ZAMARFI-154450 format. One record per residue (C-alpha): x, y, z. Coordinates in steps of 0.05 Angstrom, whole numbers, padded with zeros to 5 digits, always signed. Each point is the difference from the previous one (the first is absolute). Last residue first. Layout:
# ZAMARFI-154450
XYZ
...
This chain:
# ZAMARFI-154450
+01743+03052+00009
+00026+00069-00014
+00057-00002-00049
-00025+00062-00037
-00060+00035+00033
+00016+00071-00019
-00056+00043+00027
-00041+00049-00041
-00024+00071+00014
-00054+00029-00045
+00011+00065-00037
-00051+00056-00005
-00047+00024-00054
-00038+00066+00002
-00058+00011-00048
-00018+00069-00027
-00071+00016-00018
-00033+00000-00069
-00061-00037+00028
-00004-00061-00044
+00066-00005-00038
+00042+00015+00062
+00056+00047-00017
+00071-00014+00022
+00050+00037+00043
+00035-00055+00038
+00007+00017+00073
+00069+00005+00033
+00002-00042+00063
+00023+00038+00062
+00051-00027+00050
+00061+00029-00035
-00030+00069-00003
-00022+00028-00066
+00024+00059-00043
+00071-00025-00005
-00018-00066-00032
-00052+00027-00048
+00047+00056-00020
+00056-00049-00014
-00045-00044-00042
-00025+00058-00040
+00071+00023-00010
+00022-00069-00025
-00058-00004-00048
+00014+00070-00025
+00073-00017-00009
-00020-00058-00044
-00045+00046-00041
+00056+00051-00006
+00049-00052-00026
-00050-00027-00048
-00017+00068-00029
+00025-00012-00071
-00070+00006-00030
+00000-00068-00031
+00004-00039+00066
+00013-00074-00013
+00077-00003+00001
+00007+00044+00061
-00051-00041+00039
+00038-00063-00016
+00065+00031+00025
-00032+00013+00068
-00026-00071+00002
+00070-00028-00005
-00013-00074-00006
+00037-00044+00049
-00061-00009+00045
-00044-00017-00057
-00039-00060+00027
-00060-00015-00043
-00065+00002+00039
-00049-00057-00008
+00027-00046+00054
-00001+00057+00050
-00071+00017-00016
-00029-00054+00043
-00072+00008-00016
-00054+00011+00051
-00023+00069-00022
-00038+00058+00031
+00023-00028+00068
+00061+00042-00008
-00042+00063-00002
-00035-00021+00063
+00066-00012+00036
+00024+00069-00024
-00055+00030+00041
-00061+00037-00026
-00019+00071+00010
-00070+00030-00015
-00026-00011+00070
+00055+00042+00030
-00021+00061-00040
+00002+00054+00053
+00051-00032+00045
+00046-00018-00058
+00002+00072-00026
+00034-00013-00066
+00065+00031-00019
+00002+00035-00068
+00022+00067+00027
+00056-00030+00040
+00030-00030-00063
-00004+00067-00034
+00036+00034+00057
+00054-00053+00000
+00006+00006-00075
+00011+00075+00006
+00048-00006+00058
+00041-00051-00039
+00000+00044-00061
+00024+00061+00039
+00058-00039+00028
+00019-00029-00067
+00002+00063-00039
+00040-00017-00062
-00029-00070-00008
-00065+00031+00022
-00005+00037-00066
+00008-00065-00039
-00051-00034+00045
-00049+00056-00012
+00007-00008-00075
-00012-00076+00008
-00062+00014+00041
-00026+00047-00054
+00012-00052-00054
-00037-00052+00043
-00058+00048+00009
-00004+00011-00076
+00000-00075-00010
-00054-00008+00052
-00043+00051-00035
+00008-00036-00066
-00014-00067+00033
-00063+00028+00032
-00026+00024-00067
+00013-00068-00030
-00034-00034+00059
-00060+00046-00006
-00007-00017-00074
+00004-00074+00018
-00058+00011+00048
-00043+00029-00055
+00017-00056-00049
-00017-00055+00050
+00053-00037+00039
+00045-00061-00006
+00052+00002+00056
+00074+00001-00019
+00050-00031+00047
+00044+00039+00049
+00069+00016-00025
+00062-00022+00038
+00060+00034+00031
+00065-00012+00036
+00046+00040+00044
+00058-00034+00036
-00005-00007+00074
+00011+00055+00049
+00044+00012+00061
-00015+00035+00065
+00034+00032+00058
+00027-00014+00069
-00067-00001+00036
-00025-00054-00046
-00026+00002-00072
-00012-00047-00059
-00025+00030-00065
-00043-00031-00054
-00009+00030-00070
-00055-00001-00051
-00017+00035-00065
-00071-00003-00029
-00020-00002-00074
-00074+00012-00012
-00049-00043-00040
-00048-00006+00059
+00004+00047+00059
+00020-00028+00067
-00051-00012+00056
+00038-00059+00030
+00069-00017+00026
+00016-00072+00018
+00057-00014+00048
+00061-00044+00004
+00060-00013+00044
+00045-00061-00009
+00049-00011+00057
+00075+00006-00005
+00005+00035+00068
-00062+00004+00042
-00074+00017-00007
+00013+00075-00004
-00061+00045+00010
-00033+00034-00059
-00013+00072-00020
-00036+00022-00063
+00013+00060-00045
-00037+00038-00056
+00028+00047-00052
-00048+00029-00050
+00035+00024-00063
-00063+00003-00044
+00019-00050-00054
+00064-00032+00027
-00036-00017+00065
+00056-00010+00050
-00002-00054+00053
+00043-00003+00063
+00003-00061+00045
+00029+00015+00068
+00035-00052+00042
+00015-00005+00074
+00065-00013+00037
+00019-00025+00069
+00074+00012+00015
+00063-00037-00018
+00004+00026-00070
-00065-00033-00020
+00034-00053-00043
-00042-00013-00063
-00074-00007-00014
-00027-00033-00063
-00051+00036-00045
-00070-00006-00027
-00051+00048-00028
-00067-00023-00028
-00037+00052-00041
-00072+00024-00006
-00050+00031-00047
+00007-00043-00062
+00057-00045+00023
+00073+00017+00009
+00053-00048+00024
+00059+00030+00039
+00068-00027+00020
+00054+00027+00047
+00054-00052+00007
+00038+00032+00058
-00011+00052+00055
+00064+00040+00008
+00040-00009+00064
-00023+00034+00063
+00034+00062+00030
+00055-00013+00048
+00015-00033+00067
+00072-00016+00013
+00021-00070-00021
+00000-00070+00028
+00007-00051-00056
-00020-00071+00020
+00019-00058-00046
-00036-00064+00021
+00042-00063-00001
-00024-00072-00003
+00021-00066+00032
+00006-00075-00007
-00031-00066+00024
+00029+00000+00071
-00027+00070+00014
+00020+00069-00023
-00023+00073-00002
+00049+00055-00017
-00020+00074+00002
+00055+00035-00039
+00009+00074+00014
+00014+00060-00045
+00015+00068+00031
-00023+00049+00053
+00007-00020+00073
+00070+00028+00004
-00028+00070+00002
-00042-00019+00059
-00073-00016+00005
-00025-00014+00070
-00057-00049+00012
+00025-00059-00041
-00049-00054-00021
-00001-00061-00045
-00061-00046-00002
+00001-00068-00033
-00069-00029-00009
-00004-00076-00006
-00042-00050-00038
+00016-00074+00000
-00042-00026+00058
-00039+00064+00003
+00010+00072+00021
+00065-00010+00038
+00029+00068+00019
+00076+00010-00008
+00031+00062+00033
+00065+00033-00022
+00026+00060+00039
+00045+00050-00036
+00052+00034+00044
+00051-00054-00011
+00009+00018-00072
+00040-00060-00026
+00059-00006-00047
-00005-00039-00065
+00021+00054-00049
-00072+00012-00021
-00018+00012+00071
-00032-00058+00037
-00069-00021+00023
-00008-00072+00027
-00058-00049-00004
-00002-00073+00020
-00055-00037-00035
-00058-00041+00029
-00004-00070-00030
-00030+00011-00049
+00000+00065-00037
-00045+00059-00019
+00027+00069+00013
-00038+00065+00010
+00037+00065+00003
+00004+00056+00051
+00024+00072+00008
+00018+00049+00054
+00056+00051+00003
-00007+00062+00042
-00042+00060-00019
+00041+00055+00032
+00065-00004-00040
-00039-00009-00063
-00020-00063-00037
-00013-00026-00070
+00001-00076-00005
+00011-00036-00065
-00014-00075+00005
+00022-00050-00053
-00015-00074-00006
-00069+00003+00031
-00049-00055+00018
+00058-00040+00026
+00014-00074-00013
+00036-00042+00051
+00023-00071-00019
-00051-00055-00001
-00027-00061+00038
-00072-00006-00023
-00054-00010+00051
-00067-00031-00018
-00061-00004+00045
-00063-00035-00024
-00060+00029+00037
-00063-00040-00003
-00070+00015-00024
-00067-00036-00007
-00040+00043-00047
-00062-00041-00014
-00029-00060+00036
-00037-00063-00019
+00001+00007-00076
+00075+00013+00000
+00047+00057+00014
+00074+00009+00015
+00038+00066+00009
+00075+00002+00008
+00029+00066+00023
+00073+00014-00007
+00039+00029+00058
+00060+00036-00028
+00070-00008-00027
-00006+00003-00075
+00032+00070+00002
+00067-00031+00015
-00001-00039-00064
-00016-00072-00018
+00008-00022-00072
-00053-00046-00030
-00051+00010+00054
-00048-00058+00003
-00069-00005+00033
-00032-00065+00022
-00066-00025+00028
-00006-00075+00012
-00066-00038-00003
-00024+00042-00058
-00067+00014-00033
+00018+00066-00033
+00064+00042+00005
+00005+00076+00000
+00064+00041-00003
+00029+00066+00023
-00059+00041+00022
+00023+00066+00030
-00025+00019+00070
+00062-00019+00041
+00030-00047-00051
-00058-00047-00009
-00004-00074-00018
-00067-00028-00020
-00030-00069+00013
-00059-00040-00027
-00015-00058+00046
-00015-00073-00009
-00067-00024+00026
+00017-00019+00053
+00058+00036+00032
+00072-00008+00025
+00044+00049-00037
+00075-00016+00001
+00044+00062-00003
+00056+00015-00048
+00049+00057-00011
+00047-00012-00058
+00068+00034-00003
+00050+00011-00055
+00059+00032+00035
+00026+00069-00019
+00003+00023+00074
+00002-00056+00050
-00059-00034+00032
-00034-00002+00069
-00071-00029+00001
-00042+00014+00061
-00028-00059+00038
-00057-00042-00029
-00074-00004+00014
-00040-00038-00052
-00062+00036-00023
-00066-00029+00022
-00055+00007-00051
-00073-00012+00020
-00031-00070+00008
-00044-00046-00041
-00012-00072+00022
-00014-00044-00060
-00039-00062+00020
+00005-00053-00055
-00056-00051-00005
+00005-00075-00014
-00058-00047-00012
-00011-00070+00029
-00037-00065-00011
-00002-00060+00046
-00032-00069+00004
+00017-00035+00065
+00010-00074+00012
-00044-00039+00048
-00024-00051-00050
-00066+00034-00009
+00033+00066-00018
+00006+00058+00048
-00004+00072-00026
+00051+00054-00010
+00008+00074-00016
+00070+00031+00000
+00014+00076-00003
+00072+00016-00017
+00038+00063+00019
+00056+00030-00041
+00041+00056+00030
+00001+00065+00039
-00005-00011+00075
+00069+00031+00011
-00029+00066-00024
-00045+00003+00061
-00074-00013+00008
-00038+00033+00057
-00050-00059+00003
+00009-00060-00046
-00065-00040-00008
-00008-00056-00051
-00073-00023-00004
-00019-00072-00019
+00023-00030+00065
+00064-00025+00029
+00063+00043-00001
+00067-00033-00014
+00070+00030-00001
+00057-00046+00018
+00018-00018-00072
+00016+00072-00016
+00016+00015-00073
-00067-00023-00025
-00042+00027+00056
-00058-00045+00022
-00075+00010+00006
-00054-00051+00021
-00069-00021-00024
-00050-00057+00014
-00053-00028-00047
-00057-00050+00008
-00027-00014-00070
+00025-00072-00007
+00009+00011-00058
+00026+00070-00012
-00028+00067+00021
+00014+00061-00044
+00050+00043+00038
+00007+00066+00037
+00060+00033+00033
-00011+00063+00041
+00054+00054+00005
+00009+00047+00060
+00055+00053+00003
+00014+00050+00055
+00043+00062-00011
+00070+00015+00023
+00033-00007-00067
-00044+00019-00059
-00036-00059-00032
+00001-00027-00071
-00035-00067-00005
+00011-00044-00061
-00062-00037-00025
-00026-00068+00023
-00030-00051-00048
-00057-00041+00027
+00016-00064+00037
-00028-00065-00029
-00019-00052+00052
+00028-00071-00008
-00028-00057-00040
-00035-00067+00015
-00039-00030-00057
-00058-00043+00025
-00024-00039-00060
-00067-00035+00005
-00007-00074-00017
-00035-00038-00054
-00023-00069-00022
-00037-00016-00064
-00028-00063-00032
-00023+00006-00071
-00059-00044-00023
+00016-00073-00011
+00012-00046-00058
+00040+00044-00048
+00051+00024+00052
+00004+00058+00049
+00044+00029+00055
-00004+00074+00022
+00051+00029+00049
-00019+00069+00028
+00040+00055+00034
-00050+00051+00028
+00023+00072+00011
+00008+00028+00071
+00067+00033-00016
+00015-00001-00074
+00018+00075-00002
+00051-00012+00055
+00039-00047-00045
+00029-00066+00023
+00026-00040-00058
-00034-00065-00023
+00031-00065-00024
-00049-00050-00030
-00008-00075+00007
-00044-00053-00033
+00006+00038-00065
+00064-00034-00021
+00016+00032-00066
+00009+00069+00028
-00039+00024+00061
+00000+00074-00018
-00044-00014-00060
-00054-00025+00048
-00010+00072+00025
-00074+00007-00021
-00024+00065+00032
-00065+00002+00039
+00034+00001+00068
+00064-00037-00013
-00022-00060-00042
+00036-00065-00015
-00024-00055-00048
+00017-00074+00007
-00024-00051-00052
-00024-00067+00027
+00030-00068-00018
-00052-00044-00035
-00017-00036+00042
+00022+00030+00065
+00063-00019+00036
-00001+00005+00074
+00009+00056+00052
-00001+00060-00048
+00044+00055+00030
+00004+00071-00029
+00068+00025+00023
+00022+00069+00023
+00073+00022-00004
+00016+00065+00037
+00039+00062-00018
+00019+00062+00041
-00013+00072-00021
-00052+00010+00053
-00003-00056+00051
-00050-00058-00011
-00057-00025+00043
-00051-00049-00029
-00066+00015+00033
-00014-00057+00004
+00059-00044+00011
+00002-00063-00042
+00069+00009-00028
-00018-00035-00044
-00066+00007-00035
-00051-00057-00003
-00037-00041-00052
-00026-00070+00019
-00006-00043-00061
-00062-00044-00001
-00025-00039-00060
-00048-00036+00045
-00021-00060-00040
-00067-00027+00021
-00021-00065-00035
-00074-00017+00003
-00023-00074+00008
-00075-00008-00007
-00032-00056+00041
-00075-00018-00003
-00037-00042+00049
-00064-00041-00004
-00025-00043+00057
-00028+00050+00048
-00022+00047-00054
+00032+00057-00041
+00066-00001+00035
+00052+00044-00035
+00072-00007+00022
+00051+00052-00028
+00071-00019+00002
+00061+00049+00007
+00067-00020-00028
+00065+00037+00020
+00015+00065+00037
-00031+00042+00055
+00048-00018+00056
+00072+00007-00023
-00010+00072-00023
-00061+00032+00031
-00057+00031-00038
-00033+00053+00042
-00072-00019-00017
-00026-00065-00031
-00069+00002-00029
-00032-00067-00020
-00056+00009-00050
-00062-00043-00010
-00031-00006-00068
-00064+00009-00038
+00023+00062-00035
-00053+00047+00028
-00007-00041+00062
+00070+00015+00023
+00006-00032+00068
+00058+00025+00044
+00045-00047+00037
+00049+00035+00047
+00073-00009+00015
+00045+00053+00035
-00048+00003+00058
+00026-00064+00031
+00038-00050-00040
-00046-00059+00007
+00003-00038-00064
+00029-00062+00032
+00033-00047-00049
+00066+00037+00011
+00057+00005-00046
-00010-00026-00070
-00073-00016+00000
-00023+00066+00024
-00074-00016+00005
-00062+00041-00017
-00071-00023+00019
-00066+00015-00035
-00069-00023+00020
-00051-00003-00055
-00063+00029-00027
-00016-00002-00074
-00012-00076+00001
+00052-00045-00033
-00003-00027-00069
+00061+00036-00031
+00005-00009-00074
+00050-00023-00052
+00022-00065+00029
+00053-00050-00018
+00045+00047-00040
-00004+00056+00050
-00042+00063+00004
+00016+00051+00054
-00030-00011+00067
-00065+00034+00016
+00001+00034+00068
+00062+00041-00021
+00058+00008+00049
+00034+00069-00007
+00066+00017+00035
+00006+00075+00016
+00065+00035+00019
+00020+00054+00052
+00071+00028+00000
+00051-00002+00056
+00050-00038-00040
-00015+00012-00072
-00050-00043-00039
-00007-00047-00057
-00058-00050-00011
+00012-00062-00041
-00061-00040-00022
+00015-00072-00014
-00070-00028+00011
+00003-00073+00020
-00069-00033+00007
-00017-00054+00049
-00067-00036-00002
-00033-00038+00056
-00066-00038-00019
+00031-00067-00021
+00051+00002+00054
-00054+00011+00049
-00041-00059-00025
+00059-00047-00003
+00018+00020+00070
-00071-00008+00021
-00005-00070-00027
+00067-00020+00027
-00023+00021+00067
-00064-00040-00005
+00038-00063-00021
+00048+00008+00057
-00058+00006+00048
-00036-00060-00029
+00062-00042+00004
+00010+00018+00071
-00072-00015+00016
+00006-00070-00031
+00062-00013+00039
-00037+00015+00063
-00056-00047-00018
């Protein structure tokens, strides 16, 4: 019985196995699905299997239960949320959605089981090929940090071979930069540039089977701040200076500043503002502002700009001791000038400008051949934009033998006047002076005194109170020092009348004349001069008195209110208490003035009358030649008659000084010396009436009367007519001082 049951059971099982085999169909569908790692794919399992050779239709009901199996790896389909079965009624299929494809897991053959009834099953084998190549960028940092101006190699990594091999494309921002990669596009070398900061660097991989796969990173380009240009600072010494440094921030943007001095490694001032109070010239120089930030690796990014501070200060002239040189040497006086900016300098000899130099560090002045007169305190003046007229005294002393301002001295004395005279000598060092007779013996009664006026200027005074007969004669005043000597000839004589005035010259203009002469020895007593004019047309004789300015001095005056086109004769006399002496006589003709016909008629008539008066005067002179005493009285009376009451008409008189101010010209250069010409002979040659001798005598007599008719202390007025009020004008001499050799 038991055996029978076993047989029955086996027979039943075989029946069902045969039945199941007969109703189970397996279909192989070689469908390959590609995907990238991380992608989502869909596997579709149709309810109706595809036709096969043995059967062309699917007889199952429209509803079924569907299962998916991974036949290669894991029969279990449970993979959590990554797998889901989704019916697709529109297509009559069920779909398997796999998310986040994973290499090594979602690969191989997938089976689809369709159960349409309890005894009928349907298997469809689907092949899933994950054509996965993982794309990444190495280095993998995001953002990818790179230093400005440095280079970095970046690789596009595909973790397994794709079929076919993908193409690699590189993008920087939106710009295709694949050409920079060369033939091997899997890597590219990039250079840090601040303009590329925060741009995206992208690697794109693609082949014919799959859509492109991209991976990107952001560039972080680190670069330092950029300091703005600084300009030179000009500042006057003693003032405060403050300069602020600014910069464009770098990456990272945090910026710090500090200042250094190029030529002074120990100077450092933190902060963006450089402050130097009460700046001094020693602070001039180049300063550098540095801006820095901190890179991610701990290093610093820096940028800097230099600035020159130019401290301006006034001139300072080098102080040196006096310079002592020898006569005839070539000498150069130099002084260093410390200033900023450079100074312009000028050298002065007292008040005279000698030389000017511009923009110099050293001022210099050269004297080609030094003489005794070069001894003095020169003035050096320096100026620049900070201060004007900074001065210094440059002292120069020239070793030289004595030089006297006079080589000959004639001294007129009496027994009661005593002997006293002086001369000025320049020399260095101080000379020794001694007065001797011409034969070498000494006059012990004369006292010699030397007065030091300046470092090389001395006055030698000789004095003797009592004049004896032996005091008269020629003396030699000898002055000597270690460099040589000089001799002054001194002639002591009895007082006498003055010597003749010399080099009388006249220049006529229309209504005036300039008279000039040179004084001579005064005879040992003060002298004065009288200028006498004679109108050759009407015979008017006028005289002017002038004080003596010293021996061998030029005297000049300007006489106005003369008649035009008239010849005038001139003479100058010198007088002291011992007598007088006269110069030669000379003449000139005033210039012609253009006038109307009526006025010219008057001039002709006046000329005729003047000629008649001149003839009359000449006749009187001839008579007076035989009656000299009577003639003198007559001229004296006439001269007294023409005197002007100075008290009554004081307002109508003008001084000689005012007459001299009528012109500013130096007439001495225009006058031709004619000292050796015999003026008296010239008059005789030019007078056609044969009365030259009488005319000359008339001038002399007029002069004599003028002298005797006035006291020594009274100026003789010039008889002239004023053109405006027809009144007489009195002119007086002006006293002058001889300033030779005065420092």
